[in-house]
N, CA, C, O and the ligand as a Tripos MOL2 file, in Angstrom:
@<TRIPOS>MOLECULE
protein
  225   223    57     0     0
PROTEIN
NO_CHARGES

@<TRIPOS>ATOM
      1 N         -10.0900  -40.4650   12.2270 N.3       1 MET1
      2 CA        -10.1080  -39.3550   13.1920 C.3       1 MET1
      3 C         -11.4430  -39.2270   13.8660 C.2       1 MET1
      4 O         -12.3280  -38.5390   13.3560 O.2       1 MET1
      5 N         -11.6120  -39.8580   14.9760 N.am      2 ALA2
      6 CA        -12.8800  -39.8580   15.7050 C.3       2 ALA2
      7 C         -13.0650  -38.5820   16.4550 C.2       2 ALA2
      8 O         -13.9820  -37.8040   16.1900 O.2       2 ALA2
      9 N         -12.1870  -38.3740   17.3930 N.am      3 THR3
     10 CA        -12.2900  -37.1480   18.2430 C.3       3 THR3
     11 C         -11.0350  -36.2600   17.9660 C.2       3 THR3
     12 O          -9.9050  -36.7460   18.0160 O.2       3 THR3
     13 N         -11.2490  -35.0240   17.6900 N.am      4 THR4
     14 CA        -10.1250  -34.1260   17.5080 C.3       4 THR4
     15 C         -10.0880  -33.1110   18.6680 C.2       4 THR4
     16 O         -11.0920  -32.4740   18.9900 O.2       4 THR4
     17 N          -8.9740  -32.9890   19.2440 N.am      5 THR5
     18 CA         -8.7870  -31.8990   20.2580 C.3       5 THR5
     19 C          -8.0120  -30.8460   19.6120 C.2       5 THR5
     20 O          -7.2340  -31.1500   18.7080 O.2       5 THR5
     21 N          -8.1590  -29.5670   20.0140 N.am      6 PRO6
     22 CA         -7.4530  -28.4740   19.4120 C.3       6 PRO6
     23 C          -5.9280  -28.6880   19.4540 C.2       6 PRO6
     24 O          -5.2110  -28.2480   18.5550 O.2       6 PRO6
     25 N          -5.4520  -29.3560   20.4850 N.am      7 ASN7
     26 CA         -3.9940  -29.4810   20.6060 C.3       7 ASN7
     27 C          -3.5450  -30.9010   20.2330 C.2       7 ASN7
     28 O          -2.5130  -31.3870   20.6970 O.2       7 ASN7
     29 N          -4.3510  -31.5470   19.3810 N.am      8 GLY8
     30 CA         -4.0290  -32.9260   18.9090 C.3       8 GLY8
     31 C          -2.8440  -32.9020   17.9510 C.2       8 GLY8
     32 O          -2.4250  -31.8690   17.4280 O.2       8 GLY8
     33 N          -2.3370  -34.1170   17.7600 N.am      9 CYS9
     34 CA         -1.1800  -34.2160   16.8410 C.3       9 CYS9
     35 C          -1.4610  -33.6350   15.4460 C.2       9 CYS9
     36 O          -2.5630  -33.7610   14.9120 O.2       9 CYS9
     37 N          -0.4490  -33.0070   14.8850 N.am     10 ARG10
     38 CA         -0.6590  -32.3690   13.5900 C.3      10 ARG10
     39 C          -0.8700  -33.3850   12.4470 C.2      10 ARG10
     40 O          -1.3300  -33.0090   11.3690 O.2      10 ARG10
     41 N          -0.5530  -34.6020   12.6670 N.am     11 ARG11
     42 CA         -0.7520  -35.5970   11.6450 C.3      11 ARG11
     43 C          -2.1210  -36.2800   11.6300 C.2      11 ARG11
     44 O          -2.7030  -36.5650   10.5830 O.2      11 ARG11
     45 N          -2.5990  -36.5270   12.8560 N.am     12 ASP12
     46 CA         -3.8960  -37.1830   12.9590 C.3      12 ASP12
     47 C          -4.8240  -36.6870   13.9710 C.2      12 ASP12
     48 O          -5.9290  -37.2160   14.0990 O.2      12 ASP12
     49 N          -4.4370  -35.6730   14.7230 N.am     13 GLY13
     50 CA         -5.3480  -35.0070   15.6250 C.3      13 GLY13
     51 C          -5.5380  -35.7680   16.9480 C.2      13 GLY13
     52 O          -6.4510  -35.4370   17.7050 O.2      13 GLY13
     53 N          -4.7460  -36.7250   17.2330 N.am     14 ILE14
     54 CA         -4.9360  -37.4440   18.4710 C.3      14 ILE14
     55 C          -4.3020  -36.7180   19.6410 C.2      14 ILE14
     56 O          -3.2210  -36.1410   19.5240 O.2      14 ILE14
     57 N          -4.9880  -36.7560   20.7610 N.am     15 ASP15
     58 CA         -4.4840  -36.0110   21.9340 C.3      15 ASP15
     59 C          -3.1290  -36.5710   22.3810 C.2      15 ASP15
     60 O          -2.8850  -37.7750   22.3040 O.2      15 ASP15
     61 N          -2.2690  -35.6890   22.8410 N.am     16 ARG16
     62 CA         -0.8950  -36.0690   23.1960 C.3      16 ARG16
     63 C          -0.8580  -37.2100   24.2590 C.2      16 ARG16
     64 O          -0.0410  -38.1270   24.1740 O.2      16 ARG16
     65 N          -1.7470  -37.1200   25.2310 N.am     17 ARG17
     66 CA         -1.6470  -38.0860   26.3140 C.3      17 ARG17
     67 C          -2.0420  -39.5120   25.8100 C.2      17 ARG17
     68 O          -1.5820  -40.5040   26.3750 O.2      17 ARG17
     69 N          -2.8430  -39.6080   24.8090 N.am     18 THR18
     70 CA         -3.2830  -40.9260   24.3480 C.3      18 THR18
     71 C          -2.5970  -41.2800   23.0330 C.2      18 THR18
     72 O          -2.8860  -42.3370   22.4720 O.2      18 THR18
     73 N          -1.7290  -40.4640   22.5350 N.am     19 HIS19
     74 CA         -1.1350  -40.6940   21.2650 C.3      19 HIS19
     75 C          -0.2050  -41.9450   21.2090 C.2      19 HIS19
     76 O          -0.4380  -42.9020   20.4700 O.2      19 HIS19
     77 N           0.8460  -41.8640   22.0320 N.am     20 GLY20
     78 CA          1.8270  -42.9280   21.9110 C.3      20 GLY20
     79 C           2.4600  -42.9750   20.5590 C.2      20 GLY20
     80 O           2.9010  -41.9400   20.0600 O.2      20 GLY20
     81 N           2.5280  -44.1350   19.9340 N.am     21 ARG21
     82 CA          2.9550  -44.2440   18.5270 C.3      21 ARG21
     83 C           1.7860  -44.5870   17.6660 C.2      21 ARG21
     84 O           1.0300  -45.5150   17.9530 O.2      21 ARG21
     85 N           1.6360  -43.8270   16.5940 N.am     22 GLN22
     86 CA          0.4780  -44.0340   15.7200 C.3      22 GLN22
     87 C           0.9950  -44.1430   14.2670 C.2      22 GLN22
     88 O           2.0770  -43.6590   13.9340 O.2      22 GLN22
     89 N           0.2070  -44.7780   13.4450 N.am     23 TRP23
     90 CA          0.5870  -45.0290   12.0420 C.3      23 TRP23
     91 C          -0.4110  -44.2570   11.1350 C.2      23 TRP23
     92 O          -1.6230  -44.3740   11.3180 O.2      23 TRP23
     93 N           0.0880  -43.4890   10.1840 N.am     24 THR24
     94 CA         -0.7410  -42.8640    9.1660 C.3      24 THR24
     95 C          -0.1580  -43.1690    7.8360 C.2      24 THR24
     96 O           1.0530  -43.3550    7.7200 O.2      24 THR24
     97 N          -1.0040  -43.2310    6.7910 N.am     25 PRO25
     98 CA         -0.4750  -43.4710    5.4790 C.3      25 PRO25
     99 C           0.5570  -42.5020    5.0270 C.2      25 PRO25
    100 O           1.4690  -42.8550    4.2800 O.2      25 PRO25
    101 N           0.4220  -41.2150    5.4940 N.am     26 GLU26
    102 CA          1.3000  -40.1650    5.0300 C.3      26 GLU26
    103 C           2.7380  -40.2850    5.5940 C.2      26 GLU26
    104 O           3.7260  -40.2010    4.8650 O.2      26 GLU26
    105 N           2.8010  -40.4840    6.9120 N.am     27 VAL27
    106 CA          4.1430  -40.4640    7.5660 C.3      27 VAL27
    107 C           4.5180  -41.7640    8.1800 C.2      27 VAL27
    108 O           5.6320  -41.9010    8.6860 O.2      27 VAL27
    109 N           3.6180  -42.7550    8.1580 N.am     28 GLY28
    110 CA          3.9440  -44.0150    8.7820 C.3      28 GLY28
    111 C           3.9920  -43.8900   10.3230 C.2      28 GLY28
    112 O           3.2250  -43.1100   10.8860 O.2      28 GLY28
    113 N           4.8700  -44.6380   11.0130 N.am     29 TRP29
    114 CA          4.8680  -44.5740   12.4840 C.3      29 TRP29
    115 C           5.5180  -43.2860   12.9120 C.2      29 TRP29
    116 O           6.5430  -42.8650   12.3760 O.2      29 TRP29
    117 N           4.9010  -42.6780   13.8810 N.am     30 HIS30
    118 CA          5.4180  -41.4130   14.4090 C.3      30 HIS30
    119 C           4.9290  -41.2300   15.8280 C.2      30 HIS30
    120 O           3.9860  -41.8850   16.2690 O.2      30 HIS30
    121 N           5.5970  -40.3150   16.5450 N.am     31 SER31
    122 CA          5.0900  -39.9270   17.8720 C.3      31 SER31
    123 C           4.4280  -38.5860   17.7200 C.2      31 SER31
    124 O           4.5140  -37.9520   16.6680 O.2      31 SER31
    125 N           3.7520  -38.1440   18.7960 N.am     32 TRP32
    126 CA          2.9660  -36.9150   18.7060 C.3      32 TRP32
    127 C           3.7880  -35.7450   18.2650 C.2      32 TRP32
    128 O           4.9220  -35.5520   18.7020 O.2      32 TRP32
    129 N           3.1790  -34.9390   17.3620 N.am     33 GLU33
    130 CA          3.8390  -33.7910   16.8490 C.3      33 GLU33
    131 C           3.0540  -32.5290   17.1080 C.2      33 GLU33
    132 O           1.8280  -32.5100   16.9930 O.2      33 GLU33
    133 N           3.7730  -31.4640   17.4620 N.am     34 GLN34
    134 CA          3.1080  -30.1810   17.7960 C.3      34 GLN34
    135 C           2.2940  -29.6970   16.5760 C.2      34 GLN34
    136 O           2.8390  -29.5490   15.4820 O.2      34 GLN34
    137 N           1.0040  -29.4580   16.7730 N.am     35 PRO35
    138 CA          0.2180  -28.8960   15.6580 C.3      35 PRO35
    139 C           0.5260  -27.4250   15.3930 C.2      35 PRO35
    140 O           1.0160  -26.7200   16.2750 O.2      35 PRO35
    141 N           0.2470  -26.9820   14.2230 N.am     36 THR36
    142 CA          0.5030  -25.5850   13.8770 C.3      36 THR36
    143 C          -0.5810  -24.7000   14.4960 C.2      36 THR36
    144 O          -1.6480  -25.1980   14.8540 O.2      36 THR36
    145 N          -0.3280  -23.4240   14.6230 N.am     37 GLN37
    146 CA         -1.3210  -22.5100   15.1440 C.3      37 GLN37
    147 C          -2.5220  -22.5430   14.3140 C.2      37 GLN37
    148 O          -3.6260  -22.4730   14.8550 O.2      37 GLN37
    149 N          -2.3980  -22.6510   12.9680 N.am     38 ASP38
    150 CA         -3.5330  -22.6420   12.1040 C.3      38 ASP38
    151 C          -4.4080  -23.8490   12.3660 C.2      38 ASP38
    152 O          -5.6360  -23.7630   12.3770 O.2      38 ASP38
    153 N          -3.7300  -25.0080   12.5840 N.am     39 GLN39
    154 CA         -4.5370  -26.2410   12.8870 C.3      39 GLN39
    155 C          -5.3400  -26.0820   14.1520 C.2      39 GLN39
    156 O          -6.5100  -26.4570   14.2310 O.2      39 GLN39
    157 N          -4.6930  -25.5280   15.1170 N.am     40 ILE40
    158 CA         -5.3860  -25.3300   16.4400 C.3      40 ILE40
    159 C          -6.5440  -24.4380   16.2670 C.2      40 ILE40
    160 O          -7.6160  -24.7320   16.7960 O.2      40 ILE40
    161 N          -6.4060  -23.3750   15.5680 N.am     41 LYS41
    162 CA         -7.5370  -22.4100   15.3060 C.3      41 LYS41
    163 C          -8.6350  -23.0720   14.5720 C.2      41 LYS41
    164 O          -9.7970  -22.9210   14.9510 O.2      41 LYS41
    165 N          -8.3280  -23.8260   13.5040 N.am     42 GLU42
    166 CA         -9.3050  -24.4770   12.7080 C.3      42 GLU42
    167 C         -10.0920  -25.5200   13.5140 C.2      42 GLU42
    168 O         -11.3000  -25.6820   13.3400 O.2      42 GLU42
    169 N          -9.3770  -26.2160   14.3930 N.am     43 ARG43
    170 CA        -10.0730  -27.2370   15.2300 C.3      43 ARG43
    171 C         -10.9970  -26.6110   16.2210 C.2      43 ARG43
    172 O         -12.0920  -27.1160   16.4700 O.2      43 ARG43
    173 N         -10.5570  -25.4870   16.8050 N.am     44 MET44
    174 CA        -11.4040  -24.8850   17.8000 C.3      44 MET44
    175 C         -12.6500  -24.2700   17.0870 C.2      44 MET44
    176 O         -13.7400  -24.2190   17.6560 O.2      44 MET44
    177 N         -12.4500  -23.8110   15.8360 N.am     45 ARG45
    178 CA        -13.5250  -23.2820   15.0690 C.3      45 ARG45
    179 C         -14.4970  -24.3680   14.7000 C.2      45 ARG45
    180 O         -15.7100  -24.1660   14.7430 O.2      45 ARG45
    181 N         -13.9680  -25.5320   14.3340 N.am     46 ALA46
    182 CA        -14.8050  -26.6320   13.9080 C.3      46 ALA46
    183 C         -15.6740  -27.1850   15.0560 C.2      46 ALA46
    184 O         -16.7600  -27.7250   14.8460 O.2      46 ALA46
    185 N         -15.1380  -27.0210   16.2750 N.am     47 ARG47
    186 CA        -15.8880  -27.5190   17.4510 C.3      47 ARG47
    187 C         -17.1670  -26.7370   17.6750 C.2      47 ARG47
    188 O         -18.1670  -27.2720   18.1540 O.2      47 ARG47
    189 N         -17.1160  -25.4040   17.3050 N.am     48 ARG48
    190 CA        -18.2810  -24.5760   17.5580 C.3      48 ARG48
    191 C         -18.7180  -23.9390   16.2300 C.2      48 ARG48
    192 O         -18.2780  -22.8430   15.8830 O.2      48 ARG48
    193 N         -19.5700  -24.6260   15.5120 N.am     49 PRO49
    194 CA        -19.9920  -24.1040   14.2160 C.3      49 PRO49
    195 C         -20.8540  -22.8530   14.3580 C.2      49 PRO49
    196 O         -21.0310  -22.1140   13.3900 O.2      49 PRO49
    197 N         -21.3890  -22.6090   15.5440 N.am     50 ASP50
    198 CA        -22.2840  -21.4870   15.6460 C.3      50 ASP50
    199 C         -21.7310  -20.3270   16.4290 C.2      50 ASP50
    200 O         -22.4560  -19.6590   17.1660 O.2      50 ASP50
    201 N         -20.4660  -20.0900   16.2720 N.am     51 THR51
    202 CA        -19.8650  -18.8450   16.8630 C.3      51 THR51
    203 C         -19.8810  -17.7820   15.7430 C.2      51 THR51
    204 O         -20.3200  -18.0680   14.6300 O.2      51 THR51
    205 N         -19.4420  -16.6620   16.0140 N.am     52 GLU52
    206 CA        -19.3000  -15.6150   15.0040 C.3      52 GLU52
    207 C         -20.5490  -15.3950   14.1500 C.2      52 GLU52
    208 O         -21.3170  -16.3240   13.8990 O.2      52 GLU52
    209 N         -20.7230  -14.2510   13.7430 N.am     53 GLU53
    210 CA        -21.9210  -13.9300   12.8790 C.3      53 GLU53
    211 C         -23.2250  -14.4120   13.4160 C.2      53 GLU53
    212 O         -24.1290  -14.8190   12.6860 O.2      53 GLU53
    213 N         -23.2940  -14.3510   14.7400 N.am     54 GLU54
    214 CA        -24.6270  -14.6460   15.3600 C.3      54 GLU54
    215 C         -25.4570  -13.4200   15.5020 C.2      54 GLU54
    216 O         -26.6600  -13.5070   15.7480 O.2      54 GLU54
    217 N         -24.8450  -12.2740   15.3530 N.am     55 THR55
    218 CA        -25.5360  -11.0010   15.5080 C.3      55 THR55
    219 C         -26.3140  -10.6810   14.2420 C.2      55 THR55
    220 O         -25.7930  -10.7720   13.1300 O.2      55 THR55
    221 N         -27.5420  -10.3130   14.4300 N.am     56 ARG56
    222 CA        -28.3230   -9.9020   13.2470 C.3      56 ARG56
    223 C         -28.8400   -8.5430   13.3720 C.2      56 ARG56
    224 O         -29.5140   -8.0520   12.4660 O.2      56 ARG56
    225 ZN         -0.0270  -38.4400   15.2730 Zn       57 ZN57
@<TRIPOS>BOND
     1     1     2 1
     2     2     3 1
     3     3     4 2
     4     3     5 am
     5     5     6 1
     6     6     7 1
     7     7     8 2
     8     7     9 am
     9     9    10 1
    10    10    11 1
    11    11    12 2
    12    11    13 am
    13    13    14 1
    14    14    15 1
    15    15    16 2
    16    15    17 am
    17    17    18 1
    18    18    19 1
    19    19    20 2
    20    19    21 am
    21    21    22 1
    22    22    23 1
    23    23    24 2
    24    23    25 am
    25    25    26 1
    26    26    27 1
    27    27    28 2
    28    27    29 am
    29    29    30 1
    30    30    31 1
    31    31    32 2
    32    31    33 am
    33    33    34 1
    34    34    35 1
    35    35    36 2
    36    35    37 am
    37    37    38 1
    38    38    39 1
    39    39    40 2
    40    39    41 am
    41    41    42 1
    42    42    43 1
    43    43    44 2
    44    43    45 am
    45    45    46 1
    46    46    47 1
    47    47    48 2
    48    47    49 am
    49    49    50 1
    50    50    51 1
    51    51    52 2
    52    51    53 am
    53    53    54 1
    54    54    55 1
    55    55    56 2
    56    55    57 am
    57    57    58 1
    58    58    59 1
    59    59    60 2
    60    59    61 am
    61    61    62 1
    62    62    63 1
    63    63    64 2
    64    63    65 am
    65    65    66 1
    66    66    67 1
    67    67    68 2
    68    67    69 am
    69    69    70 1
    70    70    71 1
    71    71    72 2
    72    71    73 am
    73    73    74 1
    74    74    75 1
    75    75    76 2
    76    75    77 am
    77    77    78 1
    78    78    79 1
    79    79    80 2
    80    79    81 am
    81    81    82 1
    82    82    83 1
    83    83    84 2
    84    83    85 am
    85    85    86 1
    86    86    87 1
    87    87    88 2
    88    87    89 am
    89    89    90 1
    90    90    91 1
    91    91    92 2
    92    91    93 am
    93    93    94 1
    94    94    95 1
    95    95    96 2
    96    95    97 am
    97    97    98 1
    98    98    99 1
    99    99   100 2
   100    99   101 am
   101   101   102 1
   102   102   103 1
   103   103   104 2
   104   103   105 am
   105   105   106 1
   106   106   107 1
   107   107   108 2
   108   107   109 am
   109   109   110 1
   110   110   111 1
   111   111   112 2
   112   111   113 am
   113   113   114 1
   114   114   115 1
   115   115   116 2
   116   115   117 am
   117   117   118 1
   118   118   119 1
   119   119   120 2
   120   119   121 am
   121   121   122 1
   122   122   123 1
   123   123   124 2
   124   123   125 am
   125   125   126 1
   126   126   127 1
   127   127   128 2
   128   127   129 am
   129   129   130 1
   130   130   131 1
   131   131   132 2
   132   131   133 am
   133   133   134 1
   134   134   135 1
   135   135   136 2
   136   135   137 am
   137   137   138 1
   138   138   139 1
   139   139   140 2
   140   139   141 am
   141   141   142 1
   142   142   143 1
   143   143   144 2
   144   143   145 am
   145   145   146 1
   146   146   147 1
   147   147   148 2
   148   147   149 am
   149   149   150 1
   150   150   151 1
   151   151   152 2
   152   151   153 am
   153   153   154 1
   154   154   155 1
   155   155   156 2
   156   155   157 am
   157   157   158 1
   158   158   159 1
   159   159   160 2
   160   159   161 am
   161   161   162 1
   162   162   163 1
   163   163   164 2
   164   163   165 am
   165   165   166 1
   166   166   167 1
   167   167   168 2
   168   167   169 am
   169   169   170 1
   170   170   171 1
   171   171   172 2
   172   171   173 am
   173   173   174 1
   174   174   175 1
   175   175   176 2
   176   175   177 am
   177   177   178 1
   178   178   179 1
   179   179   180 2
   180   179   181 am
   181   181   182 1
   182   182   183 1
   183   183   184 2
   184   183   185 am
   185   185   186 1
   186   186   187 1
   187   187   188 2
   188   187   189 am
   189   189   190 1
   190   190   191 1
   191   191   192 2
   192   191   193 am
   193   193   194 1
   194   194   195 1
   195   195   196 2
   196   195   197 am
   197   197   198 1
   198   198   199 1
   199   199   200 2
   200   199   201 am
   201   201   202 1
   202   202   203 1
   203   203   204 2
   204   203   205 am
   205   205   206 1
   206   206   207 1
   207   207   208 2
   208   207   209 am
   209   209   210 1
   210   210   211 1
   211   211   212 2
   212   211   213 am
   213   213   214 1
   214   214   215 1
   215   215   216 2
   216   215   217 am
   217   217   218 1
   218   218   219 1
   219   219   220 2
   220   219   221 am
   221   221   222 1
   222   222   223 1
   223   223   224 2
@<TRIPOS>SUBSTRUCTURE
     1 MET1         2 RESIDUE 1 A MET
     2 ALA2         6 RESIDUE 1 A ALA
     3 THR3        10 RESIDUE 1 A THR
     4 THR4        14 RESIDUE 1 A THR
     5 THR5        18 RESIDUE 1 A THR
     6 PRO6        22 RESIDUE 1 A PRO
     7 ASN7        26 RESIDUE 1 A ASN
     8 GLY8        30 RESIDUE 1 A GLY
     9 CYS9        34 RESIDUE 1 A CYS
    10 ARG10       38 RESIDUE 1 A ARG
    11 ARG11       42 RESIDUE 1 A ARG
    12 ASP12       46 RESIDUE 1 A ASP
    13 GLY13       50 RESIDUE 1 A GLY
    14 ILE14       54 RESIDUE 1 A ILE
    15 ASP15       58 RESIDUE 1 A ASP
    16 ARG16       62 RESIDUE 1 A ARG
    17 ARG17       66 RESIDUE 1 A ARG
    18 THR18       70 RESIDUE 1 A THR
    19 HIS19       74 RESIDUE 1 A HIS
    20 GLY20       78 RESIDUE 1 A GLY
    21 ARG21       82 RESIDUE 1 A ARG
    22 GLN22       86 RESIDUE 1 A GLN
    23 TRP23       90 RESIDUE 1 A TRP
    24 THR24       94 RESIDUE 1 A THR
    25 PRO25       98 RESIDUE 1 A PRO
    26 GLU26      102 RESIDUE 1 A GLU
    27 VAL27      106 RESIDUE 1 A VAL
    28 GLY28      110 RESIDUE 1 A GLY
    29 TRP29      114 RESIDUE 1 A TRP
    30 HIS30      118 RESIDUE 1 A HIS
    31 SER31      122 RESIDUE 1 A SER
    32 TRP32      126 RESIDUE 1 A TRP
    33 GLU33      130 RESIDUE 1 A GLU
    34 GLN34      134 RESIDUE 1 A GLN
    35 PRO35      138 RESIDUE 1 A PRO
    36 THR36      142 RESIDUE 1 A THR
    37 GLN37      146 RESIDUE 1 A GLN
    38 ASP38      150 RESIDUE 1 A ASP
    39 GLN39      154 RESIDUE 1 A GLN
    40 ILE40      158 RESIDUE 1 A ILE
    41 LYS41      162 RESIDUE 1 A LYS
    42 GLU42      166 RESIDUE 1 A GLU
    43 ARG43      170 RESIDUE 1 A ARG
    44 MET44      174 RESIDUE 1 A MET
    45 ARG45      178 RESIDUE 1 A ARG
    46 ALA46      182 RESIDUE 1 A ALA
    47 ARG47      186 RESIDUE 1 A ARG
    48 ARG48      190 RESIDUE 1 A ARG
    49 PRO49      194 RESIDUE 1 A PRO
    50 ASP50      198 RESIDUE 1 A ASP
    51 THR51      202 RESIDUE 1 A THR
    52 GLU52      206 RESIDUE 1 A GLU
    53 GLU53      210 RESIDUE 1 A GLU
    54 GLU54      214 RESIDUE 1 A GLU
    55 THR55      218 RESIDUE 1 A THR
    56 ARG56      222 RESIDUE 1 A ARG
    57 ZN57       225 GROUP 0 **** ****
């Protein structure tokens, strides 16, 4: 998992446009799958480690 986009595949985080068919140990060959809302939130949060709690 090199680059993760918030809306990447729920299995491997690959962007829909570049996904095509991918293989993972968990599910084998698959096409892009809609990520869950939690996954999207987590990815957006991971992108910006210095949000929230910046006020002192
Ligand atoms: Zn995938």
